[in-house]
C-alpha positions in Angstrom: 0.0 0.0 0.0 1.4 3.4 -0.9 2.3 5.7 2.0 0.0 8.5 0.5 -2.9 6.2 0.4 -2.3 4.9 3.9 -2.1 8.5 5.2 -5.4 9.4 3.6 -7.1 6.4 5.1 -5.8 7.3 8.6 -6.9 10.9 8.2 -10.3 9.9 6.9 -10.8 7.5 9.9 -9.7 10.3 12.3 -12.1 12.7 10.8 -14.9 10.2 10.9 -14.2 9.6 14.6 -14.4 13.3 15.2 -17.8 13.6 13.5 -19.1 10.8 15.8 -17.7 12.3 19.0 -18.1 16.0 18.4 -20.9 18.4 17.9 -20.7 19.4 14.2 -21.3 22.8 12.6 -21.4 22.5 8.9 -21.2 25.7 7.0 -23.1 26.2 3.7 -21.9 28.7 1.2 -24.7 31.3 2.0 -25.1 30.6 5.8 -23.2 31.4 9.0 -23.1 29.3 12.1 -22.6 30.7 15.6 -20.2 28.6 17.7 -20.4 29.1 21.4 -17.2 30.7 22.7 -15.7 31.0 19.2 -18.1 33.4 17.3 -19.6 33.3 13.8 -18.1 31.0 11.2 -17.2 32.3 7.8 -16.7 29.7 5.0 -16.8 31.6 1.7 -16.5 28.5 -0.6 -18.8 26.3 1.5 -16.4 23.4 1.4 -14.9 23.5 5.0 -16.3 22.1 8.2 -16.2 23.2 11.9 -16.2 20.7 14.7 -16.5 21.7 18.4 -16.2 19.6 21.6 -15.3 20.4 25.2 -14.1 23.9 24.4 -11.9 22.9 21.4 -12.5 23.7 17.7 -11.3 21.7 14.7 -11.5 23.2 11.2 -11.5 20.8 8.3 -10.0 22.2 5.1 -10.2 19.9 2.1 -7.3 19.3 -0.1 -7.2 20.8 -3.6 -8.4 24.4 -4.0 -6.3 26.8 -1.9 -7.8 28.6 1.1 -6.1 31.9 2.0 -6.6 35.4 3.2 -4.4 37.0 0.6 -6.3 40.0 -0.9 -3.2 41.0 -2.9 -3.9 37.9 -5.2 -7.7 38.0 -4.7 -7.9 34.8 -2.6 -9.8 35.5 0.6 -11.7 32.2 1.1 -10.0 30.9 4.3 -12.4 29.5 6.9 -12.5 31.4 10.1 -14.6 31.9 13.3 -14.8 35.5 14.4 -16.3 37.7 17.1 -16.5 41.5 17.3 -14.3 43.4 19.8 -13.9 47.2 20.3 -10.7 48.9 21.3 -7.7 47.2 22.8 -7.8 43.4 23.3 -5.7 40.3 23.9 -6.6 37.0 22.3 -4.7 33.8 22.9 -5.1 30.2 21.6 -3.3 26.8 21.5 -2.8 25.4 18.0 -2.3 21.7 17.4 -2.6 19.3 14.5 -0.6 17.8 11.7 1.2 20.5 9.6 2.5 18.8 6.5 1.6 20.6 3.3 3.8 18.5 1.0 6.0 20.1 -1.7 3.2 20.8 -4.2 1.3 24.1 -3.9 -2.2 24.5 -5.4 -1.7 28.3 -5.5 0.3 29.5 -8.5 3.4 31.4 -7.5 3.1 30.4 -3.8 5.0 27.8 -1.8 3.0 24.8 -0.3 1.8 26.1 3.1 -0.3 25.2 6.1 -1.1 27.9 8.6 -3.5 28.1 11.5 -3.9 30.7 14.2 -5.3 34.1 15.1 -6.7 36.8 12.9 -8.0 40.4 13.3 -10.2 41.6 10.4 -11.4 45.1 9.4 -12.6 43.6 6.1 -11.1 41.1 3.6 -8.7 43.7 2.3 -7.5 44.7 5.8 -6.3 41.8 7.9 -3.7 40.9 10.5 -2.8 37.2 10.8 -0.6 35.4 13.3 -0.2 31.7 12.4 1.5 28.6 13.4 2.9 27.9 9.9 4.8 25.4 7.9 6.3 26.0 4.4 7.5 23.1 2.3 9.4 23.8 -0.8 10.4 21.5 -3.7 13.2 19.9 -1.7 10.6 18.5 0.7 12.0 20.0 3.9 9.4 21.5 6.2 10.0 25.0 7.7 7.9 25.6 10.8 7.7 29.2 12.0 5.3 31.8 13.5 4.0 33.8 10.6 2.9 37.4 11.5 1.6 39.5 8.6 -0.6 42.5 7.9 -2.5 43.3 4.7 -3.8 46.9 4.4 -6.0 48.2 1.5 -5.4 44.8 -0.2 -1.6 45.1 -0.1 0.7 42.7 1.8 3.2 44.8 3.9 5.8 42.0 4.1 5.9 38.2 3.9 6.6 36.5 7.1 9.9 34.6 7.0 10.9 31.3 8.4 13.8 33.1 10.2 11.4 35.5 12.0 10.6 33.0 14.7 11.2 29.3 14.2 9.0 27.0 16.2 8.8 23.2 16.8 7.3 21.2 13.9 5.4 18.6 15.9 4.5 20.3 19.1 1.4 22.4 20.0 2.1 26.2 20.0 0.4 29.0 21.9 -0.2 32.2 19.9 -1.1 35.6 21.3 -2.3 38.7 19.4 -2.8 42.0 21.1 -4.1 45.4 20.0 -2.7 48.5 21.7 -4.0 51.6 20.0 -2.9 51.5 16.4 -0.3 48.8 17.0 -0.7 45.0 16.8 1.6 42.8 18.9 2.2 39.1 18.2 4.0 36.4 20.2 4.4 32.6 20.3 5.1 30.2 23.1 5.4 26.4 23.6 4.2 26.5 27.2 2.0 29.5 27.5 4.3 31.1 30.0 7.5 32.0 28.2 6.8 34.1 25.1 8.8 35.0 22.0 7.7 38.4 20.7 7.6 39.3 17.0 8.1 42.8 15.5 4.9 44.8 16.0 2.6 45.8 13.1 1.4 49.4 12.8 -2.3 49.7 11.9 -3.3 52.3 9.3 -5.1 55.3 10.8 -8.3 54.5 9.0 -8.8 51.2 10.7 -11.7 51.5 13.2 -11.7 50.7 16.9 -14.0 47.7 16.3 -12.5 44.7 14.5 -13.6 41.0 14.2 -11.1 38.7 15.9 -10.8 34.9 16.1 -9.1 31.9 14.5 -8.4 31.0 10.9 -7.1 28.0 8.8 -5.0 28.6 5.7 -3.7 26.0 3.2 -2.3 25.9 -0.3 -1.7 22.2 -0.1 -3.3 19.5 -2.2 -3.7 17.5 1.0 -6.5 18.1 3.6 -5.7 20.2 6.7 -7.2 19.7 10.1 -5.9 22.2 12.6 -7.2 22.1 16.2 -7.7 25.1 18.4 -8.1 25.1 22.2 -7.7 27.2 25.4 -9.1 30.3 23.7 -8.9 33.4 25.8 -10.2 36.8 24.8 -9.7 39.8 27.0 -11.4 43.0 25.9 
């Protein structure tokens, strides 16, 4: 049996078990679901699923079409769960799961990528993301890192780099996103106590006090992606 096939069987069995054990919120293209503690789901292509149980959230992203929040290339279909917050805030979450995008990207001009983490949204053209991320280029080597990016007026300020903040490949990672006035602060931790801080992002003056914040799953891989979020904290 080919390794690929075996991996898909295991993943399918795992997902089936989740559907049996978890409460399921399936998002249709033109509907939004409200998940207690997580906010309103957004699933623009109607092809992702949200599973909740005992305070945790799993987002199932199918393999194939890319799911991203990249307004600069007009791809803003990543599934997310958001809630409104006004003024300064701190949001924190633990991100777990298998991050293995493979070496083939389904998004032209972009590297194969899995990313899951926190997001703050003004609108689809104005977004801050902080993700536990893995890039996997043609040589097959995975590069795990904390990816902190801002898009303003549809423009990406700067790609996050693997060297910005390397993180473990196979361990859960805590992420923290904070707004302080017109600055956004990002940090990552393996234990939720000792934090590594990334370079802050400056928000444009026209961004309002009220944003939608929550979690997001991004993938350009041809393989399915199932990140799990837990221990969500939101301080307003």
